[in-house]
C-alpha positions as CSV (number, residue, x, y, z in Angstrom):
1,M,-30.8,-25.9,-11.0
2,S,-27.7,-24.8,-12.3
3,H,-27.2,-23.0,-15.6
4,E,-23.9,-22.8,-17.7
5,I,-22.9,-19.4,-19.2
6,K,-20.9,-20.2,-22.4
7,I,-18.9,-17.8,-24.6
8,P,-21.4,-17.2,-27.6
9,S,-20.5,-17.2,-31.4
10,V,-20.1,-13.6,-32.4
11,G,-19.2,-14.2,-36.0
12,E,-17.9,-16.8,-38.3
13,S,-14.3,-15.9,-38.6
14,I,-14.0,-15.5,-34.7
15,T,-12.8,-18.7,-32.6
16,S,-12.0,-17.3,-29.5
17,A,-12.6,-14.3,-27.0
18,T,-10.8,-12.9,-24.0
19,L,-12.7,-12.4,-20.7
20,A,-12.2,-8.7,-20.3
21,A,-14.0,-7.9,-17.1
22,W,-16.4,-9.3,-14.8
23,T,-19.4,-6.8,-14.2
24,K,-20.6,-8.7,-11.4
25,A,-18.6,-10.5,-8.6
26,D,-18.3,-14.2,-8.1
27,G,-21.2,-14.9,-5.4
28,D,-23.4,-12.2,-6.5
29,Y,-27.0,-12.4,-7.0
30,V,-27.9,-11.6,-10.5
31,K,-31.1,-11.2,-12.5
32,A,-31.9,-12.4,-16.1
33,G,-30.8,-9.8,-18.4
34,E,-28.3,-8.1,-16.3
35,E,-24.8,-7.9,-17.7
36,I,-22.4,-10.0,-16.0
37,V,-19.3,-9.7,-18.0
38,T,-17.6,-8.3,-21.1
39,L,-15.8,-10.3,-24.0
40,D,-13.2,-9.0,-26.2
41,T,-12.7,-10.6,-29.5
42,D,-10.7,-9.4,-32.3
43,K,-12.9,-7.3,-33.8
44,V,-15.5,-6.1,-31.1
45,S,-16.2,-6.3,-27.3
46,T,-19.4,-8.0,-26.4
47,P,-21.4,-7.7,-23.4
48,L,-22.9,-11.0,-21.8
49,E,-26.1,-11.1,-20.1
50,A,-27.1,-13.4,-17.3
51,S,-29.8,-16.2,-18.6
52,H,-31.4,-16.7,-15.3
53,D,-31.8,-15.3,-11.8
54,G,-29.5,-16.8,-9.2
55,I,-26.3,-16.9,-7.7
56,L,-23.2,-16.3,-10.2
57,K,-20.2,-18.4,-9.9
58,H,-17.0,-17.6,-11.8
59,L,-15.2,-20.4,-13.8
60,A,-12.9,-18.2,-15.6
61,A,-10.6,-15.4,-14.6
62,E,-10.3,-12.1,-16.3
63,G,-7.6,-12.1,-19.1
64,D,-8.5,-15.7,-20.0
65,E,-8.5,-16.1,-23.7
66,L,-11.0,-19.0,-24.3
67,E,-12.7,-21.0,-27.5
68,I,-16.1,-19.9,-28.5
69,G,-18.4,-22.3,-26.6
70,A,-16.4,-22.3,-23.3
71,V,-18.1,-22.3,-20.0
72,I,-17.0,-19.4,-18.1
73,A,-19.5,-19.3,-15.5
74,S,-22.7,-20.8,-13.9
75,I,-26.0,-19.6,-12.3
76,E,-27.6,-21.5,-9.5
77,E,-31.3,-20.7,-9.7
78,G,-32.8,-19.6,-6.2
79,D,-34.1,-16.5,-4.2
80,M,-32.1,-13.7,-3.3
81,P,-29.8,-14.6,-0.4
82,R,-30.9,-12.8,2.8
83,E,-27.8,-10.9,3.3
84,S,-28.3,-9.6,-0.5
85,A,-32.0,-8.9,0.1
86,Q,-31.1,-6.9,3.5
87,E,-28.3,-4.9,1.4
88,A,-31.0,-4.1,-1.4
89,S,-33.7,-3.1,1.2
90,A,-31.5,-1.3,3.9
91,T,-32.7,2.4,4.3
92,P,-30.2,5.2,5.0
93,A,-31.6,5.5,8.4
94,E,-30.9,1.7,8.9
95,S,-27.3,2.1,7.7
96,A,-26.6,5.1,9.6
97,P,-24.5,3.4,12.5
98,E,-22.9,1.2,10.2
99,N,-21.5,4.1,8.2
100,K,-20.7,5.4,11.6
101,R,-18.5,2.3,12.2
102,A,-17.0,2.4,9.0
103,K,-15.8,6.0,9.0
104,E,-14.4,5.4,12.4
105,D,-12.5,2.1,11.2
106,S,-11.4,3.5,8.0
107,S,-7.6,4.2,8.1
108,S,-7.7,6.5,5.1
109,G,-10.4,8.9,7.0
110,Q,-13.0,8.3,4.4
111,D,-16.6,6.6,4.8
112,V,-16.5,2.8,4.1
113,K,-19.8,1.3,3.5
114,A,-19.8,-2.6,4.2
115,T,-22.1,-5.2,5.5
116,P,-21.4,-6.7,8.7
117,V,-20.6,-10.0,7.1
118,A,-18.2,-8.3,5.0
119,R,-16.6,-6.4,7.7
120,K,-16.3,-9.3,10.0
121,I,-14.3,-11.2,7.5
122,A,-12.0,-8.3,6.8
123,D,-11.1,-8.3,10.3
124,D,-10.3,-12.0,10.3
125,E,-8.2,-12.1,7.1
126,G,-6.7,-8.5,7.5
127,V,-8.3,-6.9,4.6
128,D,-8.5,-3.0,4.5
129,L,-11.9,-2.2,3.6
130,S,-10.9,1.4,2.5
131,S,-8.9,-0.3,-0.3
132,L,-11.8,-2.1,-1.8
133,K,-14.4,-1.0,-4.2
134,G,-17.8,-2.1,-3.2
135,T,-20.1,-3.9,-5.6
136,G,-23.2,-3.8,-3.6
137,V,-26.0,-1.5,-3.2
138,G,-24.8,2.1,-3.1
139,G,-21.2,1.1,-3.5
140,K,-21.4,-1.0,-0.3
141,V,-18.5,-3.6,0.3
142,T,-20.0,-7.2,0.3
143,K,-18.8,-10.4,1.4
144,S,-17.6,-11.5,-2.0
145,D,-15.7,-8.1,-2.3
146,V,-13.8,-9.2,0.8
147,L,-13.3,-12.8,0.0
148,G,-12.1,-11.9,-3.5
149,A,-9.7,-9.5,-2.1
150,A,-8.4,-12.0,0.3
151,S,-7.7,-14.6,-2.5
152,K,-5.9,-12.1,-4.6
153,G,-3.5,-11.5,-1.5
154,E,-2.8,-15.2,-1.0
155,A,-2.1,-15.6,-4.7
156,A,0.3,-12.7,-4.8
157,E,2.0,-14.3,-1.8
158,E,2.3,-17.4,-3.3
159,A,3.6,-16.1,-6.5
160,A,6.1,-13.5,-4.9
161,P,9.1,-16.4,-4.2
162,A,8.9,-17.3,-8.1
163,Q,9.7,-13.6,-8.8
164,T,13.4,-12.8,-9.7
165,P,15.0,-9.7,-8.5
166,A,15.9,-7.4,-11.7
167,A,19.5,-7.3,-12.8
168,A,21.3,-4.3,-11.7
169,G,21.1,-1.4,-14.3
170,D,17.9,-2.5,-15.8
171,K,15.3,-0.1,-16.2
172,P,11.7,-0.6,-15.1
173,T,9.2,-1.9,-17.7
174,T,5.7,-3.1,-18.0
175,R,4.7,-6.4,-19.8
176,R,1.4,-7.0,-20.8
177,K,-0.4,-9.5,-23.4
178,M,-2.0,-8.0,-26.5
179,S,-5.7,-7.9,-26.5
180,P,-7.2,-9.8,-29.5
181,L,-8.2,-6.6,-31.0
182,R,-4.9,-5.1,-30.9
183,R,-3.4,-8.5,-32.5
184,K,-6.1,-8.4,-35.3
185,I,-5.3,-4.6,-36.0
186,A,-1.7,-5.3,-36.2
187,T,-2.2,-8.4,-38.4
188,H,-4.7,-6.4,-40.6
189,L,-2.2,-3.5,-41.1
190,V,0.8,-5.6,-41.9
191,N,-1.1,-7.6,-44.4
192,A,-2.6,-4.4,-46.0
193,Q,1.0,-3.6,-47.0
194,H,1.9,-6.8,-48.1
195,D,-0.9,-7.7,-50.1
196,A,-1.6,-4.2,-51.8
197,A,0.4,-1.7,-54.0
198,I,0.0,1.6,-51.9
199,L,0.7,4.6,-52.9
200,T,-0.2,7.9,-51.4
201,T,-1.1,11.4,-53.3
202,F,-1.6,14.7,-51.4
203,N,-3.4,18.1,-51.7
204,E,-4.5,20.8,-49.6
205,C,-8.0,22.3,-49.1
206,D,-8.9,25.8,-48.1
207,M,-11.7,25.2,-45.5
208,T,-12.9,29.0,-45.4
209,E,-16.1,28.4,-47.2
210,I,-17.0,25.2,-45.2
211,M,-16.2,27.2,-41.8
212,N,-18.2,30.0,-42.9
213,L,-21.3,28.1,-44.0
214,R,-21.3,26.2,-40.7
215,K,-21.1,29.5,-38.9
216,R,-24.0,30.9,-40.8
217,I,-26.5,28.1,-40.4
218,Q,-25.4,26.2,-37.4
219,D,-27.9,27.6,-34.9
220,D,-30.9,26.8,-37.6
221,F,-29.3,23.5,-38.1
222,I,-29.4,22.3,-34.5
223,A,-32.9,23.9,-34.1
224,R,-34.2,22.0,-36.7
225,H,-32.2,18.6,-36.7
226,G,-31.2,18.2,-32.9
227,V,-27.6,17.8,-34.1
228,K,-24.3,20.0,-35.0
229,L,-23.3,20.3,-38.4
230,G,-19.7,19.0,-38.3
231,F,-16.8,18.6,-40.7
232,M,-17.2,14.9,-41.2
233,S,-20.6,15.1,-43.2
234,F,-19.1,17.2,-45.4
235,F,-16.1,14.9,-46.3
236,I,-18.5,11.9,-46.7
237,K,-20.7,13.9,-49.0
238,A,-17.3,14.9,-50.7
239,V,-16.1,11.5,-51.1
240,V,-19.5,10.0,-52.5
241,D,-19.3,12.8,-55.1
242,A,-15.9,11.9,-56.0
243,L,-16.4,8.1,-56.1
244,Q,-19.4,8.8,-58.4
245,A,-17.2,10.6,-60.5
246,V,-14.0,8.2,-60.2
247,P,-15.9,4.6,-59.9
248,A,-12.4,2.9,-60.3
249,I,-11.8,3.9,-56.6
250,N,-15.3,2.4,-55.5
251,A,-13.9,-1.2,-56.5
252,R,-12.2,-4.1,-55.1
253,L,-9.9,-7.1,-56.2
254,E,-11.3,-10.7,-55.6
255,G,-8.8,-12.9,-57.1
256,D,-8.5,-12.0,-60.5
257,E,-11.9,-10.1,-60.7
258,L,-12.5,-6.6,-60.3
259,V,-15.6,-5.9,-58.4
260,E,-17.1,-2.4,-58.7
261,N,-19.5,-1.4,-56.0
262,H,-22.7,0.6,-56.9
263,F,-23.1,1.8,-53.5
264,Y,-21.7,4.2,-51.0
265,D,-21.1,2.9,-47.6
266,I,-18.4,5.1,-46.1
267,G,-16.4,4.0,-43.0
268,V,-15.2,6.5,-40.4
269,A,-12.2,5.5,-38.6
270,V,-12.9,6.1,-34.7
271,G,-10.2,5.9,-32.3
272,T,-11.1,3.9,-28.7
273,D,-9.3,2.7,-25.7
274,K,-9.3,-0.6,-27.2
275,G,-7.9,0.2,-30.7
276,L,-9.0,1.5,-34.0
277,M,-12.4,0.7,-35.3
278,V,-14.0,1.5,-38.4
279,P,-17.9,1.7,-38.4
280,V,-19.7,2.2,-41.7
281,V,-22.2,4.8,-42.3
282,R,-24.7,3.3,-44.7
283,D,-26.2,4.4,-47.9
284,C,-24.6,8.1,-47.5
285,D,-25.4,9.2,-51.2
286,Q,-29.1,8.8,-50.0
287,K,-28.9,10.4,-46.6
288,S,-29.0,14.1,-45.6
289,F,-26.3,16.1,-43.8
290,A,-28.3,15.6,-40.6
291,E,-28.7,11.8,-40.9
292,I,-25.0,11.5,-41.4
293,E,-24.2,13.7,-38.5
294,Q,-26.7,11.6,-36.1
295,D,-25.2,8.2,-37.5
296,I,-21.7,9.5,-36.5
297,I,-22.8,10.7,-33.3
298,D,-24.7,7.1,-32.5
299,Y,-21.4,5.2,-33.4
300,A,-19.3,7.5,-30.9
301,V,-21.7,6.5,-28.1
302,K,-21.6,3.1,-29.2
303,A,-17.6,3.1,-29.3
304,R,-17.4,4.8,-25.7
305,E,-19.7,2.1,-24.3
306,G,-17.8,-0.8,-26.1
307,K,-21.0,-1.7,-28.0
308,I,-19.9,-1.5,-31.5
309,G,-21.1,-4.8,-33.2
310,L,-19.8,-6.6,-36.2
311,D,-22.5,-5.7,-38.5
312,D,-21.3,-2.0,-37.9
313,L,-18.0,-2.7,-39.2
314,Q,-18.5,-4.8,-42.4
315,G,-19.2,-3.8,-45.8
316,G,-17.6,-0.3,-46.3
317,V,-16.4,0.7,-49.8
318,F,-13.9,3.7,-48.7
319,T,-12.7,4.9,-45.3
320,I,-12.1,8.4,-43.9
321,T,-9.7,8.6,-41.1
322,N,-9.2,12.1,-39.4
323,G,-5.8,12.6,-37.5
324,G,-6.4,16.2,-37.2
325,I,-8.4,15.6,-34.2
326,Y,-5.1,14.5,-32.7
327,G,-2.9,17.4,-34.2
328,S,-1.5,15.5,-37.0
329,L,-0.5,17.9,-39.7
330,L,0.4,15.2,-42.6
331,S,0.3,11.3,-42.7
332,T,0.1,8.6,-45.2
333,P,-3.0,6.4,-44.0
334,I,-3.0,2.7,-44.5
335,L,-5.7,0.9,-46.5
336,N,-8.4,-0.8,-44.8
337,P,-8.7,-4.1,-47.0
338,P,-10.4,-5.2,-49.3
339,Q,-10.9,-1.3,-50.0
340,S,-8.9,0.3,-52.6
341,G,-9.1,3.8,-51.1
342,I,-8.7,5.9,-47.9
343,L,-8.7,9.4,-47.3
344,G,-6.9,11.2,-44.5
345,M,-7.9,14.5,-43.0
346,H,-5.4,16.8,-41.0
347,S,-5.3,19.7,-38.7
348,I,-6.6,23.0,-39.9
349,Q,-3.9,25.7,-39.7
350,Q,-3.9,29.3,-40.6
351,R,-1.4,29.5,-43.5
352,P,-0.2,32.1,-46.0
353,I,-1.3,31.4,-49.6
354,A,-1.3,32.9,-52.7
355,L,-4.7,33.9,-54.0
356,N,-5.5,36.0,-57.1
357,G,-1.9,37.4,-57.0
358,E,-2.0,38.5,-53.4
359,V,-1.0,36.6,-50.2
360,V,-3.7,35.9,-47.8
361,I,-4.2,33.9,-44.7
362,R,-6.7,31.1,-45.1
363,P,-7.6,28.1,-42.8
364,M,-5.9,25.0,-44.7
365,M,-6.0,21.4,-44.5
366,Y,-3.8,18.7,-45.9
367,L,-5.6,15.8,-47.5
368,A,-3.9,12.3,-48.3
369,L,-5.5,9.8,-50.4
370,S,-3.9,6.3,-50.2
371,Y,-4.8,3.9,-52.7
372,D,-4.3,0.5,-54.3
373,H,-2.3,1.1,-57.4
374,R,-3.2,-2.4,-58.6
375,I,-6.8,-1.0,-59.3
376,V,-6.4,2.5,-59.4
377,D,-4.1,4.5,-61.6
378,G,-2.4,7.8,-60.7
379,K,-4.7,9.8,-63.0
380,E,-7.6,8.7,-61.3
381,A,-6.5,9.0,-57.9
382,V,-5.2,12.6,-58.5
383,T,-8.6,13.3,-60.2
384,F,-10.6,12.0,-57.4
385,L,-8.5,14.1,-54.8
386,V,-9.1,17.2,-56.7
387,R,-12.9,16.6,-57.0
388,V,-12.8,16.1,-53.1
389,K,-11.0,19.7,-52.7
390,D,-13.5,21.0,-55.4
391,C,-16.7,20.0,-53.3
392,L,-15.0,21.3,-50.2
393,E,-14.0,24.4,-51.2
394,N,-17.3,25.0,-52.9
395,P,-19.7,23.3,-50.6
396,E,-22.8,24.7,-52.5
397,R,-21.8,22.1,-55.2
398,M,-22.8,19.4,-53.2
399,L,-26.1,20.8,-52.0
400,V,-27.4,21.2,-55.6
401,G,-25.4,18.3,-57.2
402,A,-23.2,20.4,-59.6
């Protein structure tokens, strides 16, 4: 019996998805619950799992953009083929002679693990086994790996006559289609600047007290909570304090109505290889520093694994972005609509400042608050940023609620 694999609905506003990468090759035997493909939408990457045990057949290629509900694969129910079963049950002793032959046949001088069937097809089709990445048990090259490489080679040969030589003097370039996520980010940023009256105000913060506090209690903090005390939890707590002091920034426009939020879900911008994402740390006013740090760590792991979901990205009232981790000294962050404020953190640098009539060297950070001037007046924005600065320069204030 054959079962269709369709692109599932992953959000009301999402109408299509791009097939980013097949985790399982065409013709592989898969088990229910195994991840078989990764889908990219304009908001998140979503892994898709096999619904049944059986042979996987690809019906769409990597890079295809398809509508929600489109069929991308099928699974033919049945027992594991003998070849796959033999590969799964093979012992190191049984595969030793094969590995020896692979080493002798490899033109690169490296071991090539391959099934007998895969090796024969490679000989017939002229496929170099050493150039393939095996998807079988222990990285072994399978029949489907060789057939896939052979078909790609044929496609390349057919496409070659259609290519036109570059004109003399042309410089080499690479052209590729934007991912749905990158297109959405681009549209989001442009719309933000078109739809809001964005203004940025700046200040600088002496990070001495926070750095000294972290140094004093870091070991005890880790021993008690199992996570490090980073800078971001201080900034989140400082932002919550400032939002409580200046509620106008914890608001958004909906048509001709002003909606003021009475909760503190703070977005933290995270850079990934797929683009910028802003997962939201919930109820920051009620969480401890350790709970906030753990949430940030969990989101970082999810981002690396491409498992951040739509629920993780929705509902934030304010965003913090840290360009300092990349070396940025100063920037003007763009709003994350429908929010009316975003705080930019930057590199900490040892700089001379005047303190009590003397020039001293202190670890300083520039802060940048971008805000929607339609909602927030300059006085409120400056008051907010000064409050953030005061909280960071006097971190004990956040601990006792002063």
